[in-house]
N, C-alpha and C positions, 0 to 999 in steps of 0.2 A: 503493499499499499503508499510506505514513505519516498520506496525506492521509482515507483512510477508519477505519483504528484513532484516531484523534483523538474524535470524537463517543462514542465510546463511555468511555475517559480521564477524560470531562470529563464526560458523563451519571451515572458510578456517587458522586462526591462528589457529585453534588446529592442523588442518594437516597438517600443517610443522612444529610444535613442536612435535610429533609424529613421523615425518623420519629421521630430523635431531638424536635424537640419537640411532636411525635404521642405520644412517649411520656413527658418528664417531666408532661406536663398531664393523662393518662391516672392517673399516680402520684396526681401531685397533685392531682386530683379522686377519684380511692383514697384515699390520707387525710383529704381533707374529707369521705368519705362516714364514714368511720371515725370521728374526732371528736368527728363530730353523735349531738347525744341526739334519743332516738325520746320524742315526749311521745301517753301514752296515751290513748286516745280514750272517747269518753261512754262504749262496751259497756265498755269495762274495766274503767271507775269500778262498773258497774253488780253487774257479776258479780263483782269485789272484794268489795264492801259485802253480798250477800249469800252469801259463801262465811264472810266473817266472821260476819254473822246465825247462818248456821248451825253456825260451828264454835262462838260463842261462849253459843243460848241452851241447850244440855242444864248448864250451869255454870250460869247463870244458875236453869232449872228447879227446879235443886237446891235451890238460898237462900231461895227461895220457897218451895217444896214441905220446906223445914228452919225457916220462918221464923213460920207457920200451924201451925192445929189439926189432926187426925187427917181430925175432922168434915170441912176446908172445902176439904183434898187431894181429900176423894169427890165432892166434889157435882160433876157436870155443866151448864156448865162449868166446871174450873176456875179458882183464879185467876190473875192475870199475875202481880198487884205483891203487893211482900212485906209480909208483917205483922206484928206485935209479940209474936211468941217466940220469935225466933231466937235471943236469949241464955240463955233458958232451954230450950229444946232443947237448945242447946249444954251447956250445961255441965248436961244427964241425961244426955243421950248418951256423957258422957263419963266420964262415976261408974256408966255400966249398966254399958260395953263397960271400964272400965278402960286408955279412949284413952291414959291418961299410958305403962304398962309398954309395950302396945302399937307405940306410937307408937318407942318407945325400941329394943325388937328391931326392930324396921324397917326405923328404923337402922340399925343393927350393919351388921342381914343384909343392906341393900341398895348399903352404902355399902365393906362387904366382899370382899363377889358385882362393881362394878364395877373396885374399885382390881386385883381378882385379876381379873380376866378383859381390863382395858385394858392389865395389862402382860402378862401370858402368852399373849394375842392377839396384842401385837406382837413379839414372838418366833418365836412361830412364823409369823408375816405374816413378817416378816424373812429369817426362814432360807428358807420357801417359797419367799421374792418375789428373794431374792437369795446363796443359797449353793447351791452342786450338790454333791450328796451322791448316795450309792445309793439307787434305791429314793423318790425324790422324788413324782414321779410318783404314782405310786401310797399310798403314806402320805399324800398331797394328799384323791386319790378317797377314800381312806378314811377324813378327816376327813368330807368332802362326803357322805356315804353318812350318815353319822349325823345328817343333818340330816331326812332323809326315813324314820327310825322316831321314829315319833310314843312322846313319854315316858308314856305310861300301862302300856306296855308292860312295862316295869324297877320299877316300879312296885313290885310285892311282892319281888322281894327285890333292889331295895331300902330296903326298909321291913325287909328280915333282916337287913340287912348294919348297918340303922344299931341296929340294939337289941341284934346280938350286939358289936359295940360298946359299946353302954352308950348311946350317941347320944339312946335313945325319946324324946319333949320334951324335946329342948331342940336350944336356934339352929345348934351343930355337923350339930347333921342336915341343914336347911335350907343351909345356906352350902356344902357341903365337894362335897355331891352340885352346885352350878356353879358353880365357881371359876371355869372357861373352858367359851363355849360355839363350838364349830364356826362359827356366824355370826360373829361375832367373829375367825376367827384368817382368815375367808376375805376378810372385808371389808378387815382391814389388810393384807393379802395381793395383792391388789389395790389398792390405794391406794397400797403401798409399790411395787408392782413397775410404775406410772406417776410414784410423786414424785420417784421417788428412784434420782439417775443412777448407771448403772454403774462412769460413770471413776471418782468419789465415792470408791467403797467399794473397786479397784483402787486409786487413790490412795492411800487409805491404810492396802493393806495394801504395799505398795513404803515408808509412812513408818514400816512394824514394829508398824502395831496390830492386835492378836488382837481376834476377835470382840466380844468383850465388850464392847473400847473400841469400837470401831468402831458398837456399836447403842448405848449411853451419851452416845459424844460426836455419832452421826453420827445414828446412825439417830432416836431423840426426836425433837431438830429438828427434823427432816423431820416426820414422822411428828403431832407434837401437834396440829391442825386435826384429823382421823382421832380422836386420841386422847378429844378432848374428847366429840364427838361421840358414840362408842361408850360413854362414859365413862357422860354422858346416859341416852341409851335402855336399859344395860343398867341404870344403878339407878331408871331407871323402872317397868322389868317387870322386876325383884324388887321392887320398893315395891309394883306391881300384882298381883304372881302371889300366887294363892289355892288351887289345887288341892296344891300336896307340900304344904308351911304346914299347909294342914288333914289330911292325913291324919298327917303326921309330927307335931303339936304341941299341949296340947288350951286351956284356957282358961285354966290357970294360967299358963302363958306363951306369949297367941300373941303372934301381929304383925297390923298392923290389918284385911289382910282374914278373918283371924279372927275375931277381935275383934267387928268389927263383928257377924255370926253371931250373936252374942250378944241386941241387939237385935232379929232378926227370930222371938226365940225366942215359945213364946202362942200362943193358939187365937185373937184377933185380933193382926194384924200395925197400927203404930204407922206410918204412911206417913213423917207427919214425923219423931218420932226416928230411924229409916232413915235420911233424906236425910241427919238434922240429922249424922248418928256419916259416912256415907258425906263432909259438905262438908268435914270435921275431916279424916276421911282425906285427901284432896286440898291443903287448906292449907297441908302441909312442900311439895308436890311444886311446886304455882301460887309461893311465897315462893324455892323453888330456882332460876325459869327469872326470874324476877324480875330477880335476885341475877344469876347467871350470862349470862341472856338475851341479853346482845352478843354476850359470850365465842361460845356454840353458837355463836352463826348466821354471827361473824367465822373460822369454824372451822371452819366449812362454805363459807363460799363460796369461803373457803383452799384448799381440799382443791380446788372443782369450778375457779376459776383452775391449778392447777395440773395433774389429769388435761386 
């Protein structure tokens, strides 16, 4: 009996000792693979180059068309090199479309809408993501449901409301209907659901912090990357918005897209002048992206890592 049990006792440690080095070796190999950098192949460089060219070409063509005259733009084939009339066309577009006042108005409208959307969307996203209250899911479904309603359906009652308030032809008529968006609320709710741990909120509750204190001290630092992305997207959308400002504003107090319609008036459209105005309207967005591009990209990457 004793002699038969001895091989079993001696083989069990041998099996465990042979598996441990394999496990350690496997972990070491996985660690080496995880830390290894992957190099892009020739096909990746080709695809990235084509994507970059297709993305930059519309802006380049706008500059080329803005630097020539209307006759040259209409020729076949069209020009592909910049001409000598860029600054003169920019000056004409600036004067004829009152671009100075239009840019100030667009900066006010886009800035206020972007700031309010980021703040309200972050507050609502935090409430929907981490607070427990009755009717939370129903309210969230109602917010998401508003995204499916075309905004053109509410133009007539909204215009009547702005007229009753005395805001017709004024900037508040453009700002107040878009102080918050359902897309922003849903975006911040999804981000905070993943990036903000429930334990962190509960620990703040235990320490005696109320909801606004938690929002100011905990939620805002965590949500900063998503807030930067939402601000950029909302600012660009408000800057380029044409339909509602065109309905509620006139040429005496326009935004940039509304002012550009003045350049296309007349029997013969000056395409080079229109392109010069479009280039003027695009330059502030390019300048903002150049200044804050690194922060925006880092915010997107931080949000992706946390997600």
